[in-house]
C-alpha positions in Angstrom: 34.6 19.4 -43.5 37.5 20.8 -41.5 35.4 23.6 -40.2 33.0 21.1 -38.5 35.8 19.5 -36.5 36.2 20.5 -32.9 39.4 20.7 -31.1 39.7 19.2 -27.7 40.4 21.9 -25.1 43.6 21.6 -23.1 42.9 20.4 -19.5 42.7 23.3 -17.1 45.6 23.1 -14.7 45.4 25.6 -11.6 48.4 28.0 -11.3 49.2 26.4 -8.0 50.1 23.0 -6.6 47.1 21.7 -4.9 49.3 19.7 -2.4 51.4 22.8 -1.6 48.1 24.8 -0.8 46.7 22.1 1.3 49.9 21.8 3.3 49.9 25.7 3.9 46.3 25.8 5.0 46.9 22.8 7.4 49.8 24.8 8.7 47.9 27.9 9.3 45.0 26.0 10.9 47.6 24.3 13.4 49.2 27.7 14.2 45.6 29.3 14.9 44.6 26.5 17.1 47.9 25.9 18.9 47.0 27.8 22.2 43.8 25.8 22.5 45.5 22.6 21.4 48.1 23.0 24.2 45.3 23.4 26.7 43.2 20.3 25.5 46.4 18.2 25.7 46.5 18.9 29.5 43.0 17.6 29.8 42.4 15.1 27.0 44.0 12.0 25.6 46.3 12.6 22.7 43.9 10.7 20.5 41.2 12.8 21.2 43.1 16.1 20.7 44.0 14.7 17.2 40.4 14.0 16.4 39.5 17.6 17.7 41.9 19.0 15.1 40.9 16.8 12.3 37.1 17.3 12.8 38.0 21.1 12.6 39.6 20.7 9.2 36.8 18.5 7.9 34.2 20.9 9.0 36.1 23.9 7.1 36.4 21.6 3.8 33.1 20.3 3.6 30.7 22.4 5.4 28.9 25.5 3.5 25.7 27.5 3.8 23.7 25.1 1.7 25.2 21.7 2.9 24.9 20.4 6.5 26.9 17.6 8.1 25.5 14.7 9.8 27.7 12.7 12.4 27.7 9.7 10.0 29.2 12.1 7.3 31.7 13.4 9.6 32.9 10.1 10.5 33.2 9.1 7.0 35.2 12.2 6.1 37.4 11.8 9.2 38.6 8.4 8.1 37.0 7.1 5.0 33.5 6.3 3.9 34.1 2.5 4.6 35.1 3.4 8.0 32.4 5.8 8.8 31.1 4.1 11.9 34.8 4.1 13.5 35.1 7.8 12.7 31.6 8.7 14.2 32.8 6.7 17.4 35.7 8.8 17.7 33.7 12.0 17.5 31.2 10.5 20.1 34.0 10.1 22.2 35.3 13.6 22.0 32.0 15.2 22.5 30.8 13.1 25.4 34.2 13.4 27.3 33.7 15.0 30.7 37.2 16.3 31.0 36.5 19.3 28.9 33.7 21.8 28.2 32.6 24.4 25.6 33.7 27.2 27.9 37.3 26.3 27.0 36.8 27.3 23.5 34.9 30.4 24.5 37.8 31.5 26.7 40.1 30.7 23.8 38.0 33.2 21.4 37.9 35.7 24.0 41.7 35.9 24.9 42.6 35.8 21.1 40.4 38.9 20.5 41.8 40.7 23.4 45.4 40.1 22.5 44.5 41.4 19.1 42.7 44.6 20.6 45.8 45.2 22.8 48.0 45.8 19.8 45.8 48.3 18.0 46.1 51.4 20.4 49.9 51.2 20.2 49.4 51.8 16.4 46.7 54.5 16.9 43.9 52.2 15.5 40.4 51.7 16.9 38.5 48.4 16.7 34.7 48.0 15.8 32.6 45.3 17.6 29.9 44.0 15.3 26.7 42.6 16.9 24.7 40.0 15.3 22.0 37.7 16.5 19.8 35.1 14.7 18.2 31.7 15.3 19.2 28.0 14.6 16.1 26.4 13.3 15.7 22.6 13.5 12.1 22.2 12.2 12.1 18.4 12.2 13.8 17.7 15.5 11.8 16.7 18.5 14.2 14.9 20.9 17.1 17.5 21.1 17.2 19.0 24.5 16.1 22.5 25.3 14.6 23.5 21.9 12.3 26.4 22.0 9.9 28.1 19.8 11.7 30.2 17.0 10.4 32.1 14.2 11.2 30.8 11.1 13.0 33.2 8.6 12.9 30.3 5.9 9.2 29.9 6.2 8.8 33.6 5.8 10.6 33.5 2.5 8.6 30.3 1.3 5.4 31.9 2.0 5.6 35.0 0.2 2.6 35.8 -1.8 3.1 34.5 -5.5 0.7 35.5 -8.2 -1.6 32.6 -9.5 -1.1 30.5 -6.3 -3.1 30.2 -3.0 -2.4 32.9 -0.4 0.1 31.7 2.1 -0.7 31.7 5.9 -0.9 35.3 7.3 0.6 34.9 10.7 4.4 34.1 11.5 5.4 30.4 11.6 7.5 29.1 14.5 9.6 25.8 14.6 11.9 24.3 17.2 15.2 25.9 17.5 17.6 27.7 19.6 18.8 31.4 19.6 22.2 32.7 19.3 24.1 35.7 19.8 27.6 36.9 18.5 30.1 39.5 18.4 32.9 40.2 15.9 36.1 42.3 16.5 37.4 43.9 13.3 39.6 46.8 12.3 39.1 49.8 10.2 42.1 49.0 8.1 43.1 45.8 6.2 46.5 46.1 7.9 44.7 45.3 11.2 44.1 41.6 10.4 41.1 39.7 9.5 37.9 39.7 11.7 37.8 37.6 14.8 34.9 35.9 16.7 35.2 37.2 20.1 32.0 35.6 21.6 29.3 33.6 20.9 26.2 32.6 23.2 23.5 30.2 22.6 20.3 30.3 24.6 16.8 28.9 24.6 13.4 30.3 25.7 12.1 26.9 27.2 13.3 24.4 29.8 14.9 24.7 32.9 17.6 27.2 31.5 15.2 29.3 29.7 16.4 32.9 29.3 15.2 36.1 27.5 16.8 37.9 24.7 17.5 41.3 26.5 19.1 39.4 29.4 21.6 37.5 27.2 22.6 40.7 25.3 22.8 42.6 28.5 25.1 40.2 30.1 27.5 40.0 27.1 27.4 43.8 26.9 28.4 44.1 30.7 31.4 41.5 29.9 32.5 43.7 27.1 32.3 47.0 28.9 34.2 45.6 32.0 36.9 44.2 29.6 37.3 46.6 26.8 35.5 49.8 27.8 35.7 52.7 25.4 38.6 51.1 23.4 36.1 49.7 20.8 33.0 51.3 19.0 30.1 48.8 19.2 28.0 48.4 15.9 24.3 47.6 16.2 21.5 46.8 13.7 18.0 48.1 14.2 16.9 45.0 15.9 18.7 46.4 19.1 16.9 49.8 18.9 15.0 50.2 22.1 15.2 52.6 25.1 16.3 49.9 27.4 19.2 49.1 25.1 20.1 52.8 24.5 19.9 53.5 28.2 22.2 50.7 29.0 24.9 51.8 26.5 24.7 55.4 27.8 25.0 54.1 31.4 28.4 52.5 30.5 29.5 55.5 28.4 30.2 53.2 25.6 31.2 54.4 22.1 28.5 53.0 19.6 26.7 53.3 16.2 23.1 52.2 16.3 20.7 51.8 13.3 17.7 53.3 14.6 14.2 52.3 13.3 12.3 54.8 11.2 9.0 54.1 12.8 10.2 55.0 16.4 9.8 58.4 17.8 12.2 60.5 19.6 11.5 63.4 22.1 13.8 66.5 21.2 14.9 68.7 23.9 11.6 70.8 23.7 9.6 67.8 24.6 8.0 67.4 21.2 7.6 63.8 19.6 9.0 63.6 16.1 10.1 61.0 13.6 13.9 60.1 13.9 14.6 61.5 10.4 13.0 64.7 10.9 15.3 65.4 14.0 18.3 64.4 11.9 17.3 66.7 9.1 17.1 69.5 11.4 20.6 69.1 12.9 23.9 70.0 11.6 27.6 69.9 12.9 27.7 73.6 14.2 24.3 73.8 15.9 20.6 73.6 15.2 18.4 75.9 13.2 15.5 77.7 14.3 12.9 75.2 13.1 14.2 72.6 15.6 12.9 74.4 18.5 16.2 74.0 20.4 18.7 76.3 21.6 21.8 76.9 19.6 24.8 74.7 20.5 28.4 76.2 20.0 30.7 74.2 17.8 32.7 71.6 19.6 30.3 71.3 22.6 27.9 68.7 23.5 24.6 69.1 25.2 23.6 66.6 27.8 21.7 63.5 26.6 19.2 61.5 28.5 17.2 58.5 27.9 13.5 57.7 29.1 11.8 54.5 28.2 8.0 54.8 27.7 5.2 52.6 26.5 5.2 54.4 23.1 8.9 53.5 22.4 10.0 57.1 22.6 13.3 58.3 23.4 14.7 61.7 24.5 18.0 62.3 22.9 19.9 65.2 21.7 20.4 65.4 18.0 24.0 66.5 18.4 24.8 63.0 19.3 24.1 61.6 16.0 27.4 62.3 14.6 29.8 61.8 17.4 30.3 58.0 17.5 33.6 57.8 15.6 35.3 60.4 17.8 37.4 59.0 20.5 36.8 61.7 23.2 33.2 62.4 22.1 30.0 61.1 23.6 28.2 58.2 22.3 26.3 58.5 19.0 23.3 57.0 17.2 23.3 56.3 13.5 
C-alpha cells in the first residue's frame, strides 16, 4: 500500500523576501518620478501629489494587456475594497484639478529622454528612436468626448474566415476610438540603460480638434529634428512608407531606417519603375553592375538622392542609400 501513498510537496518559497522586493520597487518608482513630483508639489495640494504617486503604483501592479481598470477598481486598490467610493473620489479630485495639465507629464518624459541622450555621445554611443502608432478602441463608448471612427484590429482578428462557419463581413469594421503616436528612445547596448518613452501624442479625426495622421506625425518629427537632429537614428515600420514621409526625412537630413513596402515601386536613376527588391538586388557596396542601368559609383562616395511623390506612389531614390543609415557621417538610408 505504500506505493499508493502520495507525499505532500513542500510549499514553494520564493528565493527572495517579497517585502524587500516591494520596498525596493517602491524606492525605484519614487526615484523615477521625483522630478515630476517636485513640480507637482508646487502646483497641487500634498494629498493630490500623494494620490498621484499611489495611483501610478496601482496601475503598474494591477494593469496588464488583458485586464483593464475601471475608476471604481482603481479606487478600491487605492484604499481598500470597502472604501472604493472614497478612493474613486480622490482620483476624481486629482484628474479634475485645474492646477495641472497633461502637458506637465509630456514635458517630464521629453526632458528625461533628452538628458539620457546627452550622455551617449560622450561615450561614443548612438541612440535609436523607434516610432509606433496605433489606435485606442472604445467599441461600447458613446458619451466620451472627441471619439472618432477607428479601424478595429480586434474585429479583424475575430472575423477571419473559419472553415465550417459562415463567411465574415468582407469590409473593415470601424468602432469609436482615438489614435495615438509614440516614440521610444533606446540604446544599441545594454549598458546604455532601459528604453525611455520620449513622447506620446493622442489625436482624433472628428470634432473641433480633429486632425490628420500625417499632420501629427509631421509635427512630432519637426520637434525631434529641432531638438536632437542627427544625434539619433529614426526607425520606422512600413506604415510610414510614403513619398511625403521620405521627402520630409531627407529635407531635414535625418538619419533613418525605413521598412519599405514591397508593393511600392521606385524609380531608379535611369527613370525606370521597378519593384523595391529588384533595385536592392542589383546594388552592392562598391557600386552597381551593368544590369542596373546606372553609372558606376566609386566606393566611399554617395550619388545625389531625390524624392518625387506621384499618384502611383513611386519614389526616385538612389540604391546606394539603402545601406548607409547606420553610419554617422553618411546620408540617410532606407531599409
